[in-house]
N, CA, C and O of each residue as an XYZ file, in Angstrom:
796
protein
N     -10.759    -14.384     -0.781
C      -9.733    -13.984     -0.007
C      -8.850    -15.257      0.210
O      -7.624    -15.184      0.137
N      -9.443    -16.312      0.453
C      -8.578    -17.645      0.637
C      -7.870    -18.006     -0.523
O      -6.769    -18.552     -0.454
N      -8.480    -17.713     -1.681
C      -7.822    -18.001     -3.010
C      -6.598    -17.086     -3.155
O      -5.550    -17.561     -3.591
N      -6.678    -15.912     -2.839
C      -5.499    -14.986     -2.936
C      -4.419    -15.491     -2.063
O      -3.284    -15.541     -2.539
N      -4.645    -15.907     -0.735
C      -3.627    -16.401      0.110
C      -2.969    -17.741     -0.387
O      -1.764    -17.938     -0.227
N      -3.751    -18.607     -0.964
C      -3.353    -19.869     -1.428
C      -2.406    -19.717     -2.717
O      -1.410    -20.403     -2.948
N      -2.914    -18.687     -3.502
C      -2.110    -18.380     -4.803
C      -0.738    -17.845     -4.404
O       0.263    -18.267     -4.983
N      -0.657    -16.943     -3.450
C       0.597    -16.377     -2.967
C       1.520    -17.419     -2.464
O       2.703    -17.476     -2.801
N       0.891    -18.317     -1.570
C       1.762    -19.363     -1.026
C       2.350    -20.330     -2.016
O       3.476    -20.799     -1.852
N       1.485    -20.669     -3.181
C       1.956    -21.478     -4.129
C       3.048    -20.723     -4.920
O       4.098    -21.320     -5.156
N       2.885    -19.533     -5.319
C       3.920    -18.760     -5.951
C       5.139    -18.679     -5.090
O       6.245    -18.846     -5.603
N       5.009    -18.437     -3.833
C       6.230    -18.372     -2.948
C       7.000    -19.685     -2.966
O       8.222    -19.694     -3.113
N       6.252    -20.837     -2.810
C       6.969    -22.081     -2.887
C       7.719    -22.344     -4.257
O       8.876    -22.761     -4.297
N       6.978    -22.072     -5.340
C       7.602    -22.098     -6.578
C       8.917    -21.216     -6.816
O       9.948    -21.620     -7.354
N       8.693    -19.995     -6.337
C       9.791    -19.051     -6.452
C      11.071    -19.491     -5.685
O      12.183    -19.407     -6.206
N      10.878    -19.946     -4.473
C      12.014    -20.320     -3.700
C      12.746    -21.505     -4.393
O      13.954    -21.672     -4.231
N      11.987    -22.323     -5.169
C      12.653    -23.417     -5.820
C      13.236    -22.969     -7.118
O      13.830    -23.838     -7.755
N      13.175    -21.813     -7.608
C      13.607    -21.298     -8.884
C      14.602    -20.177     -8.713
O      14.669    -19.282     -9.556
N      15.379    -20.197     -7.643
C      16.480    -19.360     -7.340
C      15.896    -17.870     -7.219
O      16.554    -16.923     -7.649
N      14.859    -17.721     -6.724
C      14.340    -16.367     -6.267
C      14.860    -16.015     -4.991
O      15.381    -16.864     -4.267
N      14.746    -14.709     -4.637
C      15.011    -14.284     -3.318
C      13.766    -13.895     -2.535
O      12.741    -13.584     -3.143
N      13.822    -13.904     -1.167
C      12.678    -13.657     -0.397
C      13.075    -12.994      0.787
O      14.237    -13.054      1.189
N      12.090    -12.297      1.434
C      12.299    -11.546      2.759
C      11.071    -11.020      3.352
O       9.967    -11.343      2.915
N      11.240    -10.166      4.401
C      10.133     -9.593      4.983
C       9.988     -8.058      4.756
O      10.912     -7.338      4.380
N       8.741     -7.648      5.025
C       8.465     -6.142      4.793
C       7.941     -5.619      6.129
O       7.076     -6.245      6.741
N       8.456     -4.477      6.585
C       8.033     -3.878      7.797
C       8.138     -2.357      7.652
O       9.214     -1.887      7.282
N       7.115     -1.564      7.912
C       7.284     -0.129      7.813
C       5.979      0.577      8.048
O       5.026     -0.025      8.545
N       5.915      1.895      7.686
C       4.702      2.524      7.947
C       4.148      3.160      6.652
O       4.884      3.407      5.696
N       2.756      3.428      6.659
C       2.007      3.839      5.573
C       1.282      5.148      6.010
O       0.535      5.113      6.988
N       1.484      6.316      5.305
C       0.751      7.414      5.383
C      -0.203      7.623      4.396
O       0.148      7.362      3.245
N      -1.375      8.051      4.590
C      -2.434      8.036      3.461
C      -3.451      9.159      3.631
O      -3.559      9.821      4.664
N      -4.179      9.317      2.545
C      -5.299     10.222      2.507
C      -6.318      9.721      1.592
O      -6.045      8.782      0.844
N      -7.477     10.273      1.588
C      -8.589      9.786      0.721
C      -9.211     11.092      0.023
O      -9.649     12.040      0.674
N      -9.200     11.032     -1.283
C      -9.610     12.315     -1.974
C     -11.106     12.450     -1.820
O     -11.800     11.434     -1.768
N     -11.637     13.660     -1.745
C     -13.078     13.982     -1.648
C     -13.545     13.998     -0.255
O     -14.760     13.987     -0.056
N     -12.688     14.025      0.776
C     -13.142     14.157      2.174
C     -12.864     15.568      2.693
O     -13.044     15.835      3.882
N     -12.431     16.465      1.818
C     -12.139     17.975      2.268
C     -11.060     17.963      3.290
O     -11.034     18.871      4.120
N     -10.149     16.999      3.308
C      -9.023     17.040      4.162
C      -7.809     16.993      3.235
O      -7.844     16.339      2.192
N      -6.704     17.709      3.630
C      -5.537     17.638      2.765
C      -4.278     17.142      3.573
O      -4.109     17.520      4.733
N      -3.413     16.303      2.953
C      -2.365     15.782      3.609
C      -2.379     14.385      4.052
O      -3.455     13.809      4.213
N      -1.200     13.771      4.271
C      -1.041     12.376      4.504
C      -1.183     12.203      6.023
O      -0.179     11.893      6.665
N      -2.276     12.367      6.598
C      -2.367     12.543      8.010
C      -2.699     11.168      8.713
O      -2.457     11.022      9.911
N      -3.216     10.234      8.006
C      -3.565      8.975      8.569
C      -2.292      8.025      8.580
O      -1.790      7.672      7.513
N      -1.810      7.642      9.730
C      -0.685      6.881      9.941
C      -1.051      5.421     10.184
O      -1.933      5.136     10.994
N      -0.375      4.475      9.484
C      -0.708      3.054      9.612
C       0.533      2.207      9.356
O       1.671      2.660      9.233
N       0.168      0.874      9.288
C       1.410     -0.150      9.073
C       1.315     -0.654      7.665
O       0.303     -0.595      6.965
N       2.483     -1.158      7.322
C       2.689     -1.934      6.009
C       3.591     -3.087      6.360
O       4.797     -2.928      6.552
N       2.973     -4.271      6.440
C       3.760     -5.504      6.931
C       3.495     -6.689      6.014
O       2.375     -6.928      5.563
N       4.620     -7.449      5.748
C       4.277     -8.596      4.963
C       5.604     -9.341      4.434
O       6.605     -9.382      5.150
N       5.577     -9.880      3.258
C       6.681    -10.674      2.807
C       6.828    -10.415      1.298
O       5.915     -9.918      0.639
N       7.942    -10.750      0.809
C       8.172    -10.625     -0.731
C       9.009    -11.614     -1.302
O       9.795    -12.217     -0.571
N       8.935    -11.881     -2.627
C       9.877    -12.666     -3.316
C      10.141    -11.792     -4.698
O       9.305    -11.073     -5.245
N      11.403    -12.007     -5.102
C      11.750    -11.386     -6.310
C      12.929    -12.155     -7.091
O      13.573    -13.057     -6.555
N      13.124    -11.766     -8.248
C      14.086    -12.369     -9.134
C      14.520    -11.460    -10.257
O      13.738    -10.696    -10.823
N      15.871    -11.580    -10.574
C      16.382    -10.753    -11.761
C      15.895    -11.306    -12.992
O      15.850    -12.518    -13.204
N      15.485    -10.318    -13.902
C      15.061    -10.714    -15.214
C      15.813     -9.802    -16.171
O      15.315     -8.737    -16.535
N      16.926    -10.184    -16.551
C      17.887     -9.313    -17.399
C      18.143     -8.147    -16.532
O      18.489     -8.330    -15.365
N      17.985     -6.870    -17.053
C      18.343     -5.666    -16.315
C      17.312     -5.277    -15.319
O      17.512     -4.324    -14.565
N      16.131     -6.030    -15.282
C      15.116     -5.669    -14.335
C      14.991     -6.769    -13.240
O      15.479     -7.895    -13.340
N      14.267     -6.292    -12.169
C      13.940     -7.219    -11.058
C      12.397     -7.230    -10.929
O      11.750     -6.195    -10.764
N      11.833     -8.492    -11.015
C      10.455     -8.652    -10.869
C      10.167     -8.995     -9.346
O      10.881     -9.801     -8.749
N       9.173     -8.401     -8.782
C       8.937     -8.599     -7.317
C       7.435     -8.684     -7.199
O       6.650     -7.973     -7.827
N       7.075     -9.732     -6.232
C       5.633     -9.790     -5.779
C       5.574     -9.712     -4.309
O       6.428    -10.324     -3.668
N       4.697     -9.055     -3.721
C       4.490     -8.898     -2.356
C       3.169     -9.457     -1.797
O       2.228     -9.646     -2.568
N       3.067     -9.727     -0.485
C       1.776    -10.103      0.109
C       1.889     -9.319      1.477
O       2.737     -9.623      2.315
N       1.035     -8.350      1.643
C       1.114     -7.482      2.733
C      -0.163     -7.092      3.423
O      -1.216     -7.142      2.787
N      -0.148     -6.728      4.611
C      -1.136     -6.102      5.438
C      -0.885     -4.654      5.460
O       0.213     -4.234      5.824
N      -1.930     -3.781      5.057
C      -1.683     -2.283      4.963
C      -2.971     -1.582      5.513
O      -4.122     -1.951      5.278
N      -2.607     -0.536      6.264
C      -3.681      0.464      6.746
C      -3.752      1.634      5.879
O      -2.727      2.238      5.564
N      -4.969      2.005      5.457
C      -5.218      3.324      4.598
C      -6.283      4.032      5.234
O      -6.811      3.576      6.248
N      -6.669      5.198      4.676
C      -7.755      5.997      5.134
C      -7.303      7.508      5.250
O      -6.390      7.978      4.571
N      -8.022      8.204      6.159
C      -7.678      9.632      6.249
C      -8.059      9.992      7.758
O      -8.820      9.282      8.416
N      -7.519     11.050      8.204
C      -7.718     11.572      9.522
C      -7.605     13.169      9.560
O      -6.792     13.817      8.900
N      -8.501     13.667     10.391
C      -8.549     15.218     10.445
C      -7.581     15.605     11.621
O      -7.666     15.080     12.731
N      -6.719     16.498     11.315
C      -5.849     17.199     12.397
C      -6.555     18.225     13.120
O      -6.980     19.218     12.529
N      -6.731     18.033     14.522
C      -7.485     18.889     15.303
C      -6.490     19.589     16.345
O      -5.443     19.066     16.729
N      -6.929     20.762     16.723
C      -6.154     21.457     17.792
C      -6.158     20.681     19.045
O      -7.204     20.259     19.538
N      -4.978     20.487     19.571
C      -4.796     19.650     20.789
C      -5.473     20.352     21.999
O      -5.793     19.682     22.980
N      -5.691     21.665     21.949
C      -6.391     22.292     23.044
C      -7.851     22.241     22.941
O      -8.549     22.694     23.848
N      -8.377     21.687     21.830
C      -9.863     21.572     21.779
C     -10.162     20.092     21.891
O      -9.645     19.235     21.175
N     -11.059     19.863     22.873
C     -11.386     18.433     23.153
C     -12.426     17.868     22.132
O     -13.611     17.690     22.415
N     -11.860     17.602     20.907
C     -12.580     16.907     19.860
C     -11.644     15.925     19.147
O     -10.436     16.153     19.073
N     -12.177     14.900     18.655
C     -11.302     13.894     17.938
C     -11.400     14.148     16.325
O     -10.596     13.612     15.562
N     -12.312     14.897     15.923
C     -12.347     15.099     14.474
C     -12.843     13.956     13.728
O     -13.449     13.028     14.263
N     -12.549     14.040     12.324
C     -12.967     12.950     11.518
C     -11.895     11.878     11.251
O     -10.716     12.208     11.123
N     -12.303     10.570     11.164
C     -11.401      9.502     11.082
C     -12.020      8.456     10.202
O     -13.110      7.968     10.500
N     -11.368      8.100      9.140
C     -11.796      7.096      8.166
C     -10.697      5.979      7.978
O      -9.643      6.282      7.418
N     -10.912      4.731      8.419
C      -9.873      3.763      8.394
C     -10.218      2.652      7.535
O     -11.376      2.234      7.517
N      -9.340      2.158      6.847
C      -9.417      0.919      5.800
C      -8.288      0.043      6.074
O      -7.146      0.496      6.144
N      -8.569     -1.255      6.240
C      -7.537     -2.267      6.422
C      -7.602     -3.314      5.232
O      -8.658     -3.875      4.940
N      -6.454     -3.534      4.590
C      -6.444     -4.309      3.361
C      -5.373     -5.460      3.524
O      -4.397     -5.337      4.265
N      -5.610     -6.491      2.836
C      -4.620     -7.445      2.462
C      -4.340     -7.210      1.005
O      -5.291     -7.265      0.225
N      -3.056     -6.938      0.530
C      -2.672     -6.419     -0.643
C      -1.634     -7.198     -1.362
O      -0.717     -7.689     -0.703
N      -1.687     -7.368     -2.709
C      -0.720     -7.995     -3.390
C      -0.138     -7.032     -4.487
O      -0.733     -6.873     -5.553
N       0.990     -6.424     -4.207
C       1.716     -5.544     -5.258
C       2.553     -6.466     -6.139
O       3.088     -7.490     -5.713
N       2.630     -6.034     -7.392
C       3.584     -6.618     -8.403
C       4.358     -5.480     -8.978
O       3.768     -4.523     -9.479
N       5.691     -5.552     -8.923
C       6.508     -4.490     -9.323
C       7.633     -4.845    -10.204
O       8.142     -5.954    -10.041
N       8.101     -4.051    -11.127
C       9.397     -4.064    -11.777
C      10.327     -3.046    -11.354
O      10.025     -1.853    -11.298
N      11.504     -3.534    -11.045
C      12.583     -2.444    -10.590
C      13.793     -2.560    -11.434
O      14.158     -3.594    -11.994
N      14.395     -1.387    -11.476
C      15.642     -1.203    -12.300
C      16.617     -0.403    -11.599
O      16.275      0.641    -11.043
N      17.864     -0.840    -11.585
C      18.873      0.042    -10.894
C      19.196      1.256    -11.794
O      19.476      1.119    -12.985
N      19.144      2.450    -11.164
C      19.318      3.633    -11.932
C      20.623      4.308    -11.502
O      21.168      5.104    -12.267
N      21.120      4.029    -10.352
C      22.410      4.665     -9.914
C      22.981      3.914     -8.721
O      22.341      3.821     -7.673
N      24.150      3.394     -8.877
C      24.828      2.638     -7.674
C      23.895      1.784     -6.870
O      23.603      0.652     -7.258
N      23.373      2.340     -5.656
C      22.605      1.487     -4.704
C      21.120      1.883     -4.904
O      20.314      1.473     -4.069
N      20.741      2.552     -5.812
C      19.428      3.095     -6.045
C      18.601      2.400     -7.161
O      19.072      2.282     -8.292
N      17.395      1.952     -6.843
C      16.561      1.370     -7.846
C      15.254      2.058     -7.955
O      14.696      2.511     -6.955
N      14.740      2.148     -9.173
C      13.442      2.793     -9.499
C      12.406      1.646     -9.736
O      12.680      0.718    -10.498
N      11.209      1.721     -9.073
C      10.124      0.678     -9.342
C       8.937      1.340     -9.791
O       8.671      2.519     -9.562
N       8.169      0.457    -10.502
C       6.787      0.801    -10.895
C       5.935     -0.475    -10.965
O       6.468     -1.554    -11.223
N       4.629     -0.363    -10.742
C       3.835     -1.520    -10.724
C       2.456     -1.317    -10.368
O       2.016     -0.167    -10.346
N       1.636     -2.413    -10.055
C       0.193     -2.237     -9.762
C      -0.024     -3.226     -8.571
O       0.817     -4.073     -8.269
N      -1.157     -3.066     -7.944
C      -1.576     -3.923     -6.862
C      -3.124     -4.149     -6.821
O      -3.912     -3.398     -7.395
N      -3.477     -5.196     -6.127
C      -4.923     -5.408     -5.802
C      -4.977     -5.633     -4.383
O      -4.206     -6.440     -3.865
N      -5.874     -4.948     -3.669
C      -6.152     -5.029     -2.243
C      -7.528     -5.513     -1.933
O      -8.516     -5.117     -2.552
N      -7.572     -6.410     -0.924
C      -8.846     -6.901     -0.565
C      -9.264     -6.375      0.881
O      -8.577     -6.622      1.871
N     -10.343     -5.695      0.925
C     -10.848     -4.954      2.094
C     -11.166     -5.868      3.192
O     -12.128     -6.627      3.079
N     -10.381     -5.859      4.332
C     -10.766     -6.735      5.537
C     -11.936     -5.981      6.382
O     -12.959     -6.579      6.715
N     -11.724     -4.776      6.661
C     -12.809     -4.081      7.394
C     -12.473     -2.504      7.237
O     -11.397     -2.088      6.807
N     -13.516     -1.718      7.635
C     -13.358     -0.316      7.528
C     -14.366      0.243      8.550
O     -15.281     -0.394      9.074
N     -14.038      1.591      8.756
C     -14.946      2.288      9.754
C     -14.784      3.788      9.470
O     -13.819      4.227      8.846
N     -15.767      4.548      9.954
C     -15.779      6.011      9.815
C     -16.340      6.607     11.045
O     -17.427      6.228     11.482
N     -15.584      7.597     11.661
C     -15.962      8.247     12.931
C     -15.952      9.731     12.815
O     -15.174     10.258     12.021
N     -16.695     10.390     13.490
C     -16.713     11.808     13.799
C     -16.748     12.125     15.236
O     -17.747     11.835     15.893
N     -15.691     12.722     15.792
C     -15.524     12.816     17.209
C     -15.905     11.652     18.083
O     -16.558     11.779     19.118
N     -15.433     10.445     17.580
C     -15.524      9.279     18.376
C     -16.808      8.532     18.133
O     -17.004      7.438     18.664
N     -17.704      9.120     17.320
C     -18.955      8.371     17.108
C     -19.031      7.789     15.673
O     -18.626      8.429     14.702
N     -19.571      6.539     15.581
C     -19.647      5.976     14.310
C     -20.531      6.753     13.348
O     -21.675      7.089     13.655
N     -19.963      7.033     12.158
C     -20.614      7.743     11.134
C     -20.444      7.033      9.805
O     -19.687      7.547      8.982
N     -21.063      5.917      9.517
C     -20.684      5.100      8.459
C     -21.374      5.746      7.163
O     -22.590      5.938      7.145
N     -20.619      6.044      6.177
C     -21.035      6.617      4.953
C     -21.314      5.602      3.887
O     -21.758      4.492      4.182
N     -21.054      5.975      2.611
C     -21.296      5.086      1.619
C     -20.447      3.825      1.771
O     -19.345      3.843      2.318
N     -21.054      2.653      1.226
C     -20.309      1.417      1.346
C     -18.979      1.431      0.578
O     -18.888      2.083     -0.462
N     -17.963      0.738      1.056
C     -16.630      0.717      0.451
C     -16.444     -0.460     -0.393
O     -16.820     -1.545      0.050
N     -15.901     -0.387     -1.579
C     -15.635     -1.505     -2.545
C     -14.765     -2.549     -1.875
O     -13.813     -2.205     -1.175
N     -15.057     -3.731     -2.066
C     -14.262     -4.900     -1.443
C     -12.868     -4.953     -2.093
O     -11.927     -5.438     -1.463
N     -12.720     -4.492     -3.270
C     -11.337     -4.577     -3.916
C     -10.897     -3.170     -4.248
O     -11.701     -2.302     -4.587
N      -9.496     -2.957     -4.133
C      -8.970     -1.714     -4.355
C      -7.764     -1.891     -5.352
O      -6.765     -2.500     -4.971
N      -7.838     -1.382     -6.590
C      -6.814     -1.553     -7.631
C      -5.933     -0.248     -7.633
O      -6.426      0.879     -7.672
N      -4.532     -0.519     -7.587
C      -3.753      0.650     -7.401
C      -2.583      0.487     -8.443
O      -2.233     -0.614     -8.867
N      -2.022      1.655     -8.809
C      -0.723      1.786     -9.527
C       0.256      2.488     -8.510
O      -0.162      3.262     -7.648
N       1.530      2.180     -8.660
C       2.473      2.775     -7.742
C       3.833      3.008     -8.406
O       4.198      2.339     -9.373
N       4.553      3.957     -7.867
C       5.977      4.177     -8.245
C       6.771      4.326     -6.948
O       6.234      4.734     -5.918
N       8.070      3.985     -7.022
C       8.806      4.094     -5.778
C      10.312      3.979     -6.039
O      10.787      3.680     -7.135
N      10.979      4.229     -4.995
C      12.579      4.032     -5.001
C      13.021      3.252     -3.826
O      12.629      3.466     -2.679
N      13.954      2.233     -4.219
C      14.591      1.424     -3.237
C      16.062      1.900     -3.080
O      16.695      2.346     -4.037
N      16.579      1.784     -1.821
C      17.936      2.254     -1.603
C      18.510      1.118     -0.725
O      17.991      0.759      0.331
N      19.714      0.547     -1.300
C      20.357     -0.468     -0.687
C      21.225      0.017      0.479
O      22.282      0.611      0.269
N      20.729     -0.265      1.818
C      21.431      0.038      2.992
C      22.656     -0.935      3.358
O      23.763     -0.524      3.704
N      22.312     -2.216      3.235
C      23.372     -3.385      3.474
C      22.937     -4.485      2.471
O      22.038     -4.364      1.639
N      23.691     -5.543      2.672
C      23.495     -6.682      1.708
C      22.179     -7.384      2.089
O      21.699     -8.220      1.323
N      21.607     -7.079      3.206
C      20.303     -7.740      3.565
C      19.056     -6.641      3.684
O      17.873     -6.980      3.735
N      19.476     -5.417      3.715
C      18.400     -4.342      4.073
C      18.285     -3.335      2.999
O      19.273     -2.775      2.524
N      16.981     -3.092      2.591
C      16.893     -2.028      1.610
C      15.707     -1.150      2.194
O      14.779     -1.634      2.840
N      15.846      0.212      1.889
C      14.814      1.126      2.225
C      13.912      1.468      1.017
O      14.373      1.906     -0.037
N      12.693      1.258      1.219
C      11.721      1.623      0.067
C      10.701      2.682      0.488
O      10.027      2.654      1.517
N      10.689      3.693     -0.538
C       9.643      4.719     -0.515
C       8.699      4.539     -1.669
O       9.156      4.384     -2.802
N       7.359      4.553     -1.433
C       6.456      4.135     -2.392
C       5.241      5.105     -2.429
O       4.624      5.331     -1.388
N       4.915      5.636     -3.509
C       3.589      6.465     -3.695
C       2.652      5.666     -4.541
O       2.988      5.267     -5.656
N       1.370      5.408     -3.969
C       0.427      4.554     -4.653
C      -0.939      5.292     -4.760
O      -1.308      6.073     -3.882
N      -1.607      5.039     -5.768
C      -3.009      5.689     -5.940
C      -3.962      4.719     -6.550
O      -3.608      3.949     -7.444
N      -5.215      4.757     -6.049
C      -6.277      3.954     -6.646
C      -6.488      4.302     -8.060
O      -6.460      5.479     -8.418
N      -6.727      3.205     -8.988
C      -7.121      3.497    -10.321
C      -8.653      3.633    -10.430
O      -9.128      4.355    -11.307
N      -9.377      3.013     -9.634
C     -10.906      3.180     -9.637
C     -11.287      3.748     -8.243
O     -10.514      3.604     -7.295
N     -12.410      4.357     -8.120
C     -12.902      4.886     -6.803
C     -13.152      3.669     -5.858
O     -13.604      2.597     -6.260
N     -12.804      3.946     -4.521
C     -13.024      2.916     -3.570
C     -14.503      2.937     -3.082
O     -15.019      1.954     -2.550
N     -15.154      4.111     -3.293
C     -16.628      4.278     -3.078
C     -17.104      5.569     -3.744
O     -16.270      6.361     -4.182
N     -18.422      5.811     -3.837
C     -19.022      6.970     -4.469
C     -18.909      8.052     -3.500
O     -18.779      7.810     -2.300
N     -18.958      9.335     -4.009
C     -19.059     10.441     -3.148
C     -20.479     10.303     -2.422
O     -21.431      9.661     -2.866
N     -20.445     11.046     -1.188
C     -21.671     11.081     -0.362
C     -22.999     11.451     -1.250
O     -24.089     10.885     -1.173
N     -22.655     12.506     -2.085
C     -23.685     13.034     -2.899
C     -24.003     12.180     -4.197
O     -24.985     12.384     -4.910
N     -23.029     11.174     -4.419
C     -23.011     10.216     -5.548
C     -23.002     11.002     -6.972
O     -23.402     10.496     -8.021
N     -22.516     12.236     -6.853
C     -22.236     13.001     -8.051
C     -20.840     12.681     -8.594
O     -19.877     12.416     -7.874
N     -20.820     12.732     -9.965
C     -19.445     12.524    -10.688
C     -19.228     13.694    -11.618
O     -20.164     14.358    -12.062
N     -18.055     13.905    -11.874
C     -17.653     14.951    -12.960
C     -16.386     14.600    -13.656
O     -15.310     14.547    -13.061
N     -16.529     14.361    -14.926
C     -15.319     13.909    -15.755
C     -14.522     12.831    -15.215
O     -15.041     11.716    -15.171
N     -13.332     12.993    -14.795
C     -12.429     12.044    -14.196
C     -12.712     11.744    -12.692
O     -12.244     10.745    -12.146
N     -13.471     12.623    -12.067
C     -13.763     12.554    -10.599
C     -14.976     11.637    -10.558
O     -16.111     12.086    -10.720
N     -14.725     10.328    -10.336
C     -15.966      9.424    -10.306
C     -16.298      9.079     -8.765
O     -17.310      8.431     -8.497
N     -15.448      9.513     -7.797
C     -15.704      9.086     -6.340
C     -14.477      9.407     -5.559
O     -13.672     10.278     -5.885
N     -14.384      8.609     -4.456
C     -13.221      8.780     -3.519
C     -12.099      7.812     -3.875
O     -12.401      6.679     -4.249
N     -10.871      8.170     -3.787
C      -9.704      7.394     -4.190
C      -8.693      7.260     -2.946
O      -8.612      8.182     -2.135
N      -8.017      6.230     -2.831
C      -6.967      6.147     -1.798
C      -5.766      6.646     -2.421
O      -5.532      6.405     -3.605
N      -4.916      7.393     -1.625
C      -3.556      7.745     -2.025
C      -2.656      7.578     -0.787
O      -2.916      8.121      0.286
N      -1.572      6.787     -1.000
C      -0.648      6.550      0.173
C       0.795      6.715     -0.212
O       1.216      6.571     -1.360
N       1.530      7.033      0.854
C       3.013      7.246      0.667
C       3.631      6.311      1.850
O       3.351      6.577      3.018
N       4.386      5.329      1.564
C       4.857      4.434      2.520
C       6.381      4.473      2.652
O       7.098      4.771      1.697
N       6.820      4.184      3.778
C       8.409      4.063      4.023
C       8.580      2.773      4.743
O       8.114      2.632      5.874
N       9.263      1.778      4.104
C       9.433      0.450      4.709
C      10.853     -0.066      4.504
O      11.657      0.499      3.763
N      11.102     -1.115      5.165
C      12.370     -1.890      5.138
C      12.152     -3.234      4.457
O      11.228     -3.931      4.875
N      12.865     -3.648      3.506
C      12.816     -4.951      2.996
C      14.052     -5.609      3.673
O      15.159     -5.072      3.633
N      13.814     -6.823      4.311
C      14.891     -7.540      4.985
C      15.002     -8.916      4.158
O      14.063     -9.710      4.103
N      16.134     -9.106      3.573
C      16.376    -10.258      2.846
C      16.717    -11.484      3.637
O      17.548    -11.385      4.540
N      16.151    -12.614      3.376
C      16.495    -13.931      4.018
C      17.792    -14.375      3.219
O      17.636    -14.933      2.133
N      18.950    -14.168      3.673
C      20.182    -14.364      2.960
C      20.591    -13.098      2.352
O      19.771    -12.182      2.284
N      21.826    -12.953      1.886
C      22.367    -11.675      1.198
C      21.660    -11.430     -0.087
O      21.484    -12.365     -0.869
N      21.260    -10.270     -0.340
C      20.638     -9.901     -1.647
C      21.633     -9.946     -2.826
O      22.723     -9.379     -2.748
N      21.241    -10.629     -3.917
C      22.008    -10.571     -5.077
C      21.884     -9.521     -6.141
O      22.515     -9.509     -7.198
N      20.927     -8.570     -5.707
C      20.568     -7.484     -6.624
C      21.620     -6.320     -6.550
O      21.483     -5.319     -7.253
């Protein structure tokens, strides 16, 4: 984990000296976990961090360092005094993206990320119910869209999914491509540039 932080700080310092642009990330992340018999992006969390990017011909290369909440949550009837199922996962994540302008103020992005698990928990009606151990690393691919609001502010919408399972099914059974449980997240965040964006 310390190596990841040191690597990002070194890259950040190098980038700022090479005419890169930088800024902050703030927003929300909605998520679900496959294989928990729940449907929908019901788990609400944060996506916070920083980014640096640079134009590479017609493309923009970007690296981020962020704290992100993932997991799943059961929606329960408010008139019934139960809390339902809750599975939370907190990661430090480094996404790397390539972006390209597709129309006026709109950019399409694609990329991958690696997340380091800080902590996790699993509850049923408020009681700890720890299932199978969660892998310490989460590898993801993502696609998204940026929209330029002002010279300093961009709105990003991103869909991400685990490449490998974050843990085995409770039964430990596998079937073809279904090897276990996977994170899926849909986030909505603001990129705030330190200085006006040149993109």
